[in-house]
Structure formats: C-alpha cells, structure tokens
C-alpha positions as CSV (number, residue, x, y, z in Angstrom):
1,M,113.1,116.7,100.4
2,S,111.2,118.5,103.1
3,M,107.4,118.3,103.5
4,R,107.1,122.0,102.5
5,S,109.1,121.4,99.3
6,R,107.2,118.3,98.5
7,L,103.9,120.1,98.9
8,L,105.1,123.0,96.7
9,V,106.3,120.7,94.0
10,V,103.1,118.5,93.9
11,L,100.6,121.3,94.1
12,T,102.4,123.5,91.6
13,T,102.8,120.6,89.2
14,V,99.1,119.8,89.5
15,M,98.1,123.4,89.0
16,L,100.3,123.8,86.0
17,A,99.1,120.5,84.5
18,V,95.4,121.6,84.9
19,F,95.8,125.0,83.4
20,I,98.0,123.8,80.5
21,S,95.4,121.1,79.8
22,I,92.7,123.8,79.7
23,I,94.7,126.0,77.4
24,V,95.5,123.1,75.0
25,V,91.9,121.9,75.0
26,F,90.6,125.4,74.4
27,N,92.9,126.0,71.5
28,V,92.2,122.7,69.9
29,L,88.5,123.2,70.1
30,V,88.7,126.8,68.8
31,N,90.9,125.9,65.9
32,N,88.7,122.9,65.0
33,Y,85.6,125.2,65.1
34,I,87.2,127.9,63.0
35,S,88.5,125.3,60.5
36,S,85.3,123.4,60.1
37,T,83.1,126.5,59.9
38,S,85.4,128.3,57.4
39,T,85.6,125.1,55.3
40,S,81.8,124.9,55.2
41,Q,81.5,128.6,54.2
42,L,84.2,128.3,51.5
43,S,82.6,125.1,50.1
44,T,79.2,126.8,49.9
45,A,80.5,130.0,48.4
46,S,82.6,128.3,45.7
47,T,79.9,126.0,44.5
48,I,77.5,127.5,41.9
49,R,74.5,125.2,41.0
50,N,72.3,125.2,37.9
51,P,68.9,126.6,39.0
52,T,67.2,124.1,36.8
53,T,69.1,120.8,37.5
54,G,70.6,121.7,40.8
55,Q,74.0,120.4,39.7
56,P,77.3,122.2,40.3
57,E,78.5,124.3,37.3
58,T,82.0,125.6,36.4
59,I,82.6,129.2,37.4
60,V,83.4,131.4,34.4
61,S,83.7,134.8,36.1
62,I,84.2,136.3,39.5
63,P,80.9,135.7,41.4
64,D,79.2,138.4,43.5
65,L,79.4,137.4,47.2
66,S,78.0,140.6,48.5
67,Q,74.8,138.8,49.5
68,A,76.5,135.6,50.7
69,S,75.5,134.3,54.1
70,P,77.9,135.4,56.9
71,G,77.7,131.9,58.5
72,Q,78.3,130.9,62.1
73,L,81.4,133.1,62.3
74,N,79.3,136.1,61.2
75,I,82.0,136.8,58.5
76,R,80.9,137.1,54.9
77,P,83.3,135.2,52.5
78,A,85.1,137.2,49.7
79,V,86.7,136.3,46.4
80,F,89.3,137.4,43.9
81,M,91.0,136.0,40.8
82,V,94.7,135.2,40.4
83,D,96.7,134.0,37.4
84,A,99.8,131.9,37.2
85,G,102.0,135.0,37.9
86,F,99.9,135.7,41.0
87,S,98.5,138.9,39.6
88,T,95.1,139.6,41.2
89,T,91.8,140.7,39.8
90,V,89.1,141.8,42.2
91,P,85.4,142.3,41.8
92,N,84.2,145.7,40.6
93,N,82.5,146.4,43.9
94,A,85.5,145.4,46.0
95,S,86.5,147.8,48.7
96,T,90.0,149.2,49.2
97,A,90.5,146.8,52.1
98,E,89.5,143.8,50.0
99,V,91.9,144.9,47.3
100,V,94.8,145.1,49.8
101,T,93.8,141.8,51.3
102,A,93.7,140.1,47.9
103,Q,97.2,141.3,47.1
104,R,98.5,140.2,50.5
105,I,97.2,136.7,50.1
106,A,98.6,136.5,46.5
107,D,102.0,137.7,47.7
108,Y,101.9,135.1,50.5
109,M,101.1,132.3,48.1
110,K,103.8,133.4,45.7
111,V,106.5,133.6,48.4
112,S,105.4,130.3,50.0
113,G,105.2,128.5,46.6
114,V,101.6,127.5,47.1
115,Q,100.2,125.1,44.4
116,L,97.0,126.8,43.4
117,A,95.5,123.6,41.9
118,S,95.9,121.7,45.2
119,T,94.8,124.4,47.6
120,V,91.4,123.5,48.9
121,N,91.3,124.7,52.5
122,R,94.3,126.4,53.9
123,L,95.1,128.8,56.7
124,V,97.1,131.8,55.5
125,N,98.8,134.1,58.0
126,T,99.8,137.4,56.4
127,D,101.2,140.5,58.2
128,T,97.7,142.0,58.1
129,G,95.6,139.0,59.2
130,S,94.6,135.3,59.1
131,Y,92.5,133.8,56.3
132,F,91.2,130.5,55.3
133,I,91.4,130.2,51.4
134,R,90.1,127.8,48.8
135,C,91.3,127.9,45.1
136,V,88.9,126.9,42.3
137,P,90.1,126.9,38.6
138,D,88.1,128.8,36.0
139,E,86.6,127.2,32.9
140,E,89.9,127.3,31.0
141,N,92.1,126.4,34.0
142,S,94.3,129.4,33.2
143,Q,93.3,131.4,36.3
144,F,92.0,130.5,39.8
145,L,89.3,132.0,41.9
146,V,90.5,132.4,45.4
147,F,87.7,132.3,48.0
148,Y,88.7,133.4,51.5
149,V,87.2,134.0,54.9
150,D,88.8,136.6,57.2
151,V,89.3,134.9,60.6
152,T,91.6,137.5,62.0
153,G,89.1,138.7,64.6
154,I,88.3,135.4,66.1
155,M,92.0,134.3,66.0
156,N,92.9,137.5,67.9
157,F,90.1,136.8,70.3
158,A,91.5,133.3,70.9
159,S,95.0,134.8,71.4
160,R,93.5,137.2,73.9
161,V,91.8,134.5,75.8
162,N,95.1,132.5,75.9
163,F,96.8,135.5,77.3
164,F,94.3,135.9,80.1
165,L,94.4,132.1,80.8
166,V,98.2,132.4,81.2
167,L,97.7,135.3,83.6
168,I,95.1,133.4,85.6
169,M,97.4,130.4,85.7
170,L,100.4,132.5,87.0
171,A,98.1,134.1,89.6
172,A,96.8,130.7,90.7
173,V,100.3,129.3,90.9
174,A,101.4,132.3,93.0
175,I,98.3,132.0,95.3
176,T,98.9,128.2,95.6
177,F,102.6,128.8,96.4
178,G,101.7,131.2,99.2
179,A,98.9,129.1,100.5
180,T,101.1,126.0,100.5
181,I,103.8,127.8,102.5
182,V,101.2,128.8,105.1
183,V,99.7,125.3,105.3
184,A,103.1,123.7,105.4
185,Q,104.2,125.9,108.2
186,R,101.0,125.0,110.2
187,M,101.8,121.3,109.6
188,T,105.6,121.3,110.1
189,R,105.5,123.4,113.3
190,P,103.4,120.9,115.3
191,L,105.4,118.0,113.7
192,A,108.6,119.7,114.9
193,S,107.1,119.9,118.4
194,L,106.2,116.2,118.3
195,T,109.7,115.4,117.0
196,S,111.2,117.3,120.0
197,F,108.8,115.4,122.3
198,S,109.9,112.0,120.8
199,Q,113.5,113.0,121.3
200,R,112.7,113.9,125.0
201,I,111.2,110.4,125.4
202,G,114.3,108.8,123.9
203,K,116.4,110.6,126.5
204,G,114.2,109.4,129.4
205,D,112.1,112.6,129.9
206,F,108.5,111.3,129.9
207,T,106.9,114.7,130.7
208,P,103.6,114.8,128.7
209,C,103.2,117.1,125.7
210,T,100.8,119.8,126.7
211,E,100.6,121.6,123.3
212,T,97.1,121.8,121.8
213,F,96.9,120.6,118.2
214,H,93.9,121.7,116.0
215,D,94.3,119.0,113.4
216,Q,92.6,115.8,114.3
217,E,95.3,113.5,113.1
218,L,98.1,115.4,114.9
219,A,96.0,115.6,118.1
220,S,95.5,111.8,117.8
221,L,99.2,111.3,117.3
222,A,100.0,113.5,120.3
223,N,97.6,111.6,122.5
224,S,99.2,108.3,121.4
225,M,102.6,109.6,122.1
226,N,101.5,110.8,125.5
227,H,100.0,107.4,126.3
228,T,103.3,105.8,125.2
229,A,105.3,108.2,127.3
230,N,103.1,107.3,130.3
231,Q,103.5,103.6,129.7
232,L,107.3,104.0,129.3
233,E,107.5,106.0,132.5
234,S,105.5,103.4,134.3
235,Y,107.7,100.7,132.9
236,D,110.8,102.6,133.8
237,K,109.7,103.1,137.3
238,E,108.6,99.5,137.6
239,Q,112.0,98.3,136.3
240,K,113.8,100.5,138.8
241,T,111.6,99.3,141.6
242,F,112.0,95.7,140.4
243,F,115.8,95.9,140.5
244,Q,115.8,97.6,143.9
245,N,113.5,95.0,145.4
246,A,115.4,92.2,143.6
247,S,118.7,93.5,145.0
248,H,117.2,93.7,148.5
249,E,115.7,90.2,148.3
250,L,118.9,88.7,147.0
251,R,121.0,90.5,149.6
252,T,119.2,88.9,152.6
253,P,120.1,85.2,151.8
254,L,123.5,86.2,150.6
255,M,124.3,87.9,153.9
256,S,123.0,84.9,155.8
257,I,125.2,82.5,153.8
258,T,128.2,84.8,154.3
259,C,127.7,85.1,158.0
260,Y,127.3,81.4,158.6
261,A,130.2,80.6,156.3
262,E,132.4,83.0,158.2
263,G,131.2,81.5,161.5
264,I,132.3,78.1,160.3
265,A,135.6,79.5,159.0
266,Y,136.4,81.2,162.4
267,G,135.1,78.3,164.4
268,I,132.4,80.2,166.3
269,M,129.5,78.3,164.9
270,D,128.6,74.6,164.9
271,P,129.4,73.4,161.4
272,G,126.4,71.1,161.2
273,A,123.8,73.7,162.2
274,A,125.5,76.4,160.1
275,S,125.6,74.1,157.0
276,K,121.9,73.4,157.3
277,T,121.2,77.1,157.4
278,I,123.5,77.7,154.4
279,L,121.8,74.9,152.4
280,S,118.3,76.4,153.3
281,E,119.3,79.9,152.3
282,T,120.9,78.5,149.1
283,D,117.7,76.7,148.2
284,R,115.8,80.0,148.9
285,L,118.3,81.9,146.7
286,S,118.0,79.4,143.9
287,G,114.3,79.6,143.9
288,M,114.4,83.4,143.9
289,V,116.9,83.4,141.0
290,E,114.7,81.0,139.1
291,D,111.7,83.2,139.6
292,L,113.7,86.3,138.5
293,L,114.8,84.4,135.3
294,S,111.1,83.5,134.7
295,V,110.1,87.1,135.0
296,S,112.9,88.2,132.7
297,R,111.8,85.6,130.0
298,I,108.2,86.6,130.2
299,D,108.9,90.3,130.1
300,N,111.4,90.1,127.3
301,I,110.0,92.2,124.4
302,T,111.9,90.3,121.7
303,N,111.2,86.9,123.2
304,E,109.6,84.6,120.6
305,Q,107.0,82.3,122.2
306,N,106.5,78.8,120.9
307,V,102.7,78.7,120.6
308,V,101.3,75.1,120.5
309,A,97.9,73.5,121.3
310,C,98.0,72.9,125.0
311,D,95.9,70.4,127.0
312,V,95.4,72.2,130.3
313,R,94.5,68.9,132.1
314,E,97.8,67.3,131.3
315,I,99.7,70.4,132.6
316,L,97.7,70.4,135.8
317,V,98.2,66.6,136.4
318,S,102.0,67.1,135.8
319,V,102.1,70.0,138.3
320,A,100.1,68.0,140.9
321,D,102.5,65.0,140.5
322,E,105.5,67.3,141.1
323,Q,103.9,68.8,144.2
324,R,102.4,65.6,145.6
325,S,105.5,64.6,147.7
326,L,105.6,68.0,149.4
327,A,101.9,67.9,149.9
328,A,102.1,64.4,151.5
329,E,104.6,65.7,154.1
330,K,101.9,68.1,155.2
331,N,99.1,65.5,154.9
332,L,97.5,67.3,152.1
333,T,95.3,65.6,149.4
334,F,94.8,66.6,145.8
335,T,91.3,66.5,144.3
336,L,91.1,66.8,140.5
337,D,87.8,67.8,138.9
338,F,88.1,68.0,135.1
339,D,85.5,68.1,132.4
340,D,85.5,65.1,130.1
341,K,85.6,67.1,126.9
342,L,87.9,70.0,127.1
343,P,89.3,72.0,124.1
344,S,92.9,72.7,123.7
345,I,94.2,76.3,124.0
346,P,96.9,78.0,122.0
347,G,99.8,78.8,124.3
348,N,103.3,78.2,125.6
349,D,103.2,75.0,127.6
350,K,106.4,75.9,129.6
351,T,105.1,79.3,130.9
352,L,101.7,77.8,131.6
353,H,103.3,75.0,133.6
354,R,105.3,77.6,135.5
355,A,102.1,79.6,136.3
356,F,100.1,76.6,137.4
357,S,103.1,75.3,139.5
358,N,103.2,78.7,141.3
359,L,99.5,78.5,142.0
360,V,99.7,75.0,143.3
361,S,102.8,75.6,145.4
362,N,101.1,78.6,146.9
363,A,98.1,76.4,147.8
364,V,100.4,73.8,149.3
365,R,102.0,76.5,151.5
366,Y,98.6,77.6,153.0
367,A,96.2,74.6,152.7
368,R,95.2,72.7,155.9
369,S,94.0,69.4,154.4
370,E,92.9,69.6,150.7
371,I,93.8,71.3,147.4
372,T,91.3,71.1,144.6
373,L,92.2,71.5,140.9
374,S,89.3,72.0,138.6
375,C,89.0,72.7,134.9
376,T,85.9,73.6,132.9
377,S,85.1,75.1,129.5
378,D,82.3,76.9,127.7
379,N,83.9,76.3,124.3
380,A,85.1,79.9,124.1
381,T,87.3,79.8,127.2
382,V,88.9,77.3,129.6
383,R,88.5,78.0,133.2
384,V,91.1,76.7,135.7
385,E,90.5,76.9,139.4
386,V,93.1,76.2,142.2
387,S,91.5,76.3,145.6
388,D,92.7,75.4,149.1
389,D,91.1,75.3,152.6
390,G,93.8,77.5,154.2
391,P,93.2,80.5,156.5
392,G,92.4,82.7,153.5
393,I,93.8,86.1,152.3
394,G,93.1,89.2,154.4
395,P,91.1,92.0,152.7
396,E,94.1,94.4,153.1
397,D,96.3,92.0,151.2
398,L,93.8,90.9,148.5
399,P,94.3,93.9,146.1
400,H,98.1,93.6,146.2
401,I,98.9,89.9,146.0
402,F,99.7,90.0,142.2
403,E,102.2,92.9,142.7
404,R,105.8,92.0,142.4
405,F,107.7,91.5,145.7
406,Y,104.5,92.0,147.7
407,K,104.5,89.4,150.4
408,G,101.6,88.6,152.7
409,P,101.8,86.6,155.9
410,G,103.9,83.5,155.2
411,G,104.9,84.7,151.7
412,N,108.1,83.5,150.1
413,H,109.6,85.9,147.5
414,G,106.7,87.9,146.4
415,I,107.3,87.0,142.7
416,G,105.3,83.8,142.1
417,L,101.8,85.3,141.8
418,S,103.1,88.2,139.7
419,I,104.4,85.6,137.3
420,V,101.0,83.9,137.2
421,K,99.4,87.3,136.3
422,S,101.9,88.0,133.6
423,V,101.5,84.5,132.0
424,A,97.7,84.9,132.1
425,E,97.8,88.3,130.3
426,Q,100.4,87.0,127.9
427,H,97.9,84.4,126.8
428,H,95.2,87.0,126.5
429,G,93.5,85.7,129.6
430,Q,93.0,86.9,133.2
431,I,93.6,85.8,136.7
432,Q,91.2,86.5,139.6
433,V,91.1,85.5,143.3
434,R,88.4,85.3,145.9
435,S,88.9,84.4,149.6
436,S,86.2,84.0,152.2
437,G,84.9,81.5,154.7
438,G,88.3,79.7,155.1
439,K,88.6,79.0,151.3
440,T,90.8,80.7,148.7
441,V,90.2,80.2,145.0
442,F,92.4,81.4,142.2
443,T,90.7,81.4,138.8
444,M,92.5,81.7,135.5
445,T,90.5,82.1,132.4
446,L,92.2,81.4,129.0
447,P,90.7,81.8,125.5
448,C,90.3,78.8,123.2
449,R,90.5,81.0,120.0
450,S,93.4,80.8,117.7
451,V,96.2,83.2,118.7
452,T,98.9,84.0,116.1
453,G,101.3,85.1,118.8
454,L,101.6,85.8,122.5
455,S,101.5,89.4,123.7
456,R,104.1,90.8,126.0
457,A,102.9,90.6,129.6
458,A,101.0,93.7,130.7
459,R,102.5,95.9,133.3
C-alpha cells in the first residue's frame, strides 16, 4: 500500500470513528434525557395524593391536567381513558388534536397487542408523532387511564441534529480526503526525489542532491544521504587510487625479478649476483603483499574483530624481541620505559601487534643509535610512544606520512604507517607524530574504556 493510500485510510477511519462516536453519544444522551424526564412527568401526573394524609389515592375519573407543570421538556402531559376494547374517552375540555392523538395511541396499542396493565413507561411511535405513555387502572380495574407526553418536537429536533452531524461528517471526510492528497503529494514528491538519488548512488553517481526540502526530517535525510554519497565517492576514489598504486608498486619488483631471471636464462648475467637480486626483490614483494593483505583485512567492512583485553606492554616487548636482531646489525639499542601499573585495553592483539611492529621497524630503519619504547596511562587512555634519534622527518613530508603509498626519503612501500593509522582509528584511538631536533616520536593514544566492537578504519 502506498503512503498516500495509507494516510487516506488512516485519517478517514479516524474521522469517521470520531463523528460516529459523537453521533452515538449524542443520541444516547438525548434519549436518556427524554426518557427520564418523561418518566418523571408521567409519574407526577398519574399520582393523586390525599390533601390531608399526603398518601396516593386511586383515580376514579379522568383528572384535569390543564394546570399540570410542563416540566423540563416544556410539554404539559395529557390523559385519556381506554377500555378493554381500546375505545377512548377524552376529557370534556380536550382539543381536537388531543382527541385525534388519543385515538392514534389507542390504535397503536391495539395493533401492537400492548398489555395495558403492564405498561408503565413506554415510547409509542405513531404516524403522527412520538409519545411516552403510562397506563393506570381505575378503581374497578375495568378501564385504564393513559397518561402521555408528546415528545414529537424534541425527537424531531434530535433527528435534525443527527442529519446535520452526518452532513458535517461527510464534509469533514471530504476536506480530510483532499487535504490528505495534498499533504501526501508534498511528502511523496521529495521522497521520490530521494529514492532517485539513492538509485544514482547505487549506480556509482555520487553527485550531491541539490534539491531544497522544507520539512526538517526530509532535509536531515537529504543531508545524511549527501554525506554518505561524499564518503562513498571518497572511498571509491581512494580504492581506485589504492589499486593503481598497488599495481605500480607490485610491477616494479616483478619486472626486476623477470629481468634478472631472463638474464640467467640467456646467460648474460652472473647467476650468483642475479639470484641475490631476485631474492631481495622477492623479499620486498612478500613484504608488500603482506602489507596489502593487512590493509585488506583492516578495511574489510564485514570483518569480525576478536576483541580481548590486551596488555600493551607484552605486545611491545614481543615486537622489540622480533626486531632486536635487525637492530643489533645496525648497532641499535632498545630502551623500554613502561609504567608499573598499566590497565588493559580492549582490542585486537594481532592488529595492534602489526601496528606497533610497523612503528618499530620504521624506527629501526632511521635510528642512529637508540630506539625508545614508552608506555604510560592516565586511567582513561594508554599512551604508547616510539621514538628514535634518526635524522627526523622533513616539514614537507610530515603532513603526508600516514597516506597510503606516500614514501619519504628512505621509505619502503608507503603502506606501513597508513596501517598504523587505520589500526589506531579502528580501536577508537589516534596516532600523532612530532619530529624536531634530530628526534622523531610517534604517539598512539588508545582508550581503556570497554568497547563492544571495533569500528571500521576511517578513511
């Protein structure tokens, strides 16, 4: 069912329910009022009390009700007498209308088989009007006095009110119908535009939606979709750039391996020297492939991360042990400066190990004599610093070192530090670098709070 149809059905149903409830309640209240008021009048008119004792007395003749109170309905009760054959006797002062009314009521009772003795308060609808009647037997129980109140006027008034209520209801439904169509069109038109926009995004067209929406919710939705389109466009461009750069980086060692292999095959190169070059390029290629696989695992949207309580000190010691032999070849020493009491952090120990390994290997590549690994905490975060006493990073390179495939002087693949940045952001942390005075310090800050899951690395 479309939104327009749903709105029409709901609003029309609510409108009908409200008006029908009003009509039902109005009629119930009016009928109860007429019934209770008429009953009270008939009870008063049909009871004759002894002026001395105040007790009710049996009526022996037709009473004169010309001076009876008209009551709340402003209608004076009337009376006539009827026998077992439903022949009527009216008071001497009865008008022609009262004579006709008495005969109509008697005819109705005769045709309907009304039991006079059991008729106390009953609504009678004749072809001339509506009446509440009460039958009281005379002293000999041979005839009955029929007291009645003519409620034709107020019943007609109630019917007239019902008629106008129905007209008002139909007019309200028609107005609601038209207003709903207008509102639904104003709602469905921008929704159709946003649907078209989402379809364009699905087809790879990330052009922002420039349409202006007056409704706050739709405007917010359009802004969110534009933001999503911008992110997807950035991701799409980055992926294309990534694959182009990866292809270029992979092509270089592959071409070297191919050239030296062909040189050995055709006997134009020394096999020993060529083999060393091939092995070197193969190691370089393996490292690059490992980095690319790490990037793929970190960026995988559906990748489920195993979040455990990680001791950063243990990971840093393990990384230092792995890099110690390579550092020894360059006469580098490791200095470990850890706080005694350090809280665990929620994270993936494998990706954290990879990030710290990249930071340490980067320090080993540039350090002159010493690499310092420090770890401190303020109970809210854990702060890891990897510093070296190398030549430092130039100011022109500093803003770009975490970009993928950006290589400064002496760089390797241009992927390692981008992995560090992705891992830090995946763990809701951040990575910073400062370099001055012949010292470079990489600082990774990780939260100690409980994390239910790791986020996808930010782009």
